[in-house]
C-alpha positions, 0 to 999 in steps of 0.5 A: 529972884525977879521971876518976871525977868529971870537972870539966867545965862545958859551954859554953852558947849565948846566945839571939838573936832574929835570925841574924847578918848579919856574921861574925867573923874566920874566919867562923861555923859553924852547927849544927842545935839538937837537941831532947834532953838536953844531956850530957857524954859521958865514957869514964873511964880505966877505960873506964866510960861516963858521961853527965852533964847540964849541971848535973852530974847522972848520966844514964846510968841513964836511957840504958842503950842508950848505954853500950856505944857510949860504952865504945868511945871511947878512955879519958879522953875527954869529948865534948859532945853531945845525947842524943835519942830517935827515935820509930817515925816517925824523928823526935826525940821529947822526950816519949819521952826524958822518959818514961825518967825514970819508966819504972822496970822498963819502961825496957828495953822503952821504950828498944827502942821509942824508941832513944836516940842521941848527936848529938855536936858537940864534943870537949873531951878525947880520949884524955887530950889537952885540946882546949878551948883549940884553935879550933873548926875544929881540935876539929871535925877531931879529932871527925870523925876520932874518930867516923869509925869510931864505933858507930852510936849516936854521930852527928856533928852536921851543920855548915856555914859557909854561912848560906843553907845553914844556914837550909835545913838548919834548915827541912829538919830542923824536921819531924824535931824540930830547934829552930833553929840554934846559931851558933859562931865558927870560932875559938872556944875551948871555955869552960864556961858562957856567954861574955860578949856581946863575947867571940870565944868566944861561942856563940848559938842561934836558934830557929825560930818560927811564928805561931799562934792561941789563945784567952785563957782566963786571965791572971796579974796583974790584968784592969786590968794583965795580966802574961801570958796563959794560952792554950787551944784547944778539943778535940772535946768543947768543953773548953778545954785549956791550951796554954801561957803567954806571956812577960811582956807589955810595958806597951803590950801589956797596955794593948791587951789589958786592955779586951778581957778579961771575967770568965768567964760573960759569953758566951752559949754557955758552954763547959766550963771545966775549968781548976782554980784555981790551975793545977797546974804540970803543966798548963804543961809548964814546967821548974823550975816546981813550984808551982801557978799562981794566975791569973784566969779570963776569958771565953774569947772573945778570940783572939790571935796568938803567935809560938812555937817548934817545941817542942810536946808533950803538947798544950802549948808547952814554951817560952812563946810571945810575944804578937803581936797580937789577932785580932779577925777570928777567933772562938774556934772558928776557931782550930786544935783542940786536939791532943796531937801538933802545934801546928797 
């Protein structure tokens, strides 16, 4: 095996809206879904540490505080893990992790304040022995033995075979930054990429979600047929701040919303409307979106309820919320005020 460039494709989980009510033969295993960078953790034949993203990009330059811990693993070892950053409050902080990408000479100081850890959940290869064709329960046992004496920067991911316990674990860890649960058949083998829907090896992921309210400040598509809603909340200076963009509306949802949308300037008490046209990609915190977004401004007097996950940073939802319904009983000022740290 060419250890300088290990041909490792990480296994991916398919999103599901509901937790499984039935189990395959051997049952399921449930793990908290962490909020960080997915990484292949590699200790090469020469004991050189490497961290690679799911796309193969080297990450170790941004995580220098993990090199020593990885180098203490057996040579020719590959693990699957999530790199996370801990903030001073003891919570996972994805924004702090992202700042490592642009920290430059300040990286060491930043890493001291927001230390990185690896939450390890699978063993692919240990000391040149390939475990990928073995069932998850055997890989887990090997991983537990490996990490029993590991450095404190390598943490074993919690796991349970009980659904009720898994739900309680997800709720308990949500304030710390966990996003939901990953569901893995106990008999599943490690297969790079995303397994077919009916495969016995298929992993799935379920996100914690909550209801929230926001003001519609813009749309994509047309006012006659809106495609997605641009959401905002007012800050202390009465400025409407972008907090996210919904997923695509269904035909029925668009028909419900369209008659309620008005051009900007209709309201009697016009707030400051600071959104540029088009909207810079950075305003939406959307990965992979580099181009500014053309949209149509609307009068910010319509409140909607959305279903959002727990990933909220820099004053915005990182993943698109799902539109639920119009809240005609609420005024724009009755929605939660804009904050940079939490959604509600």
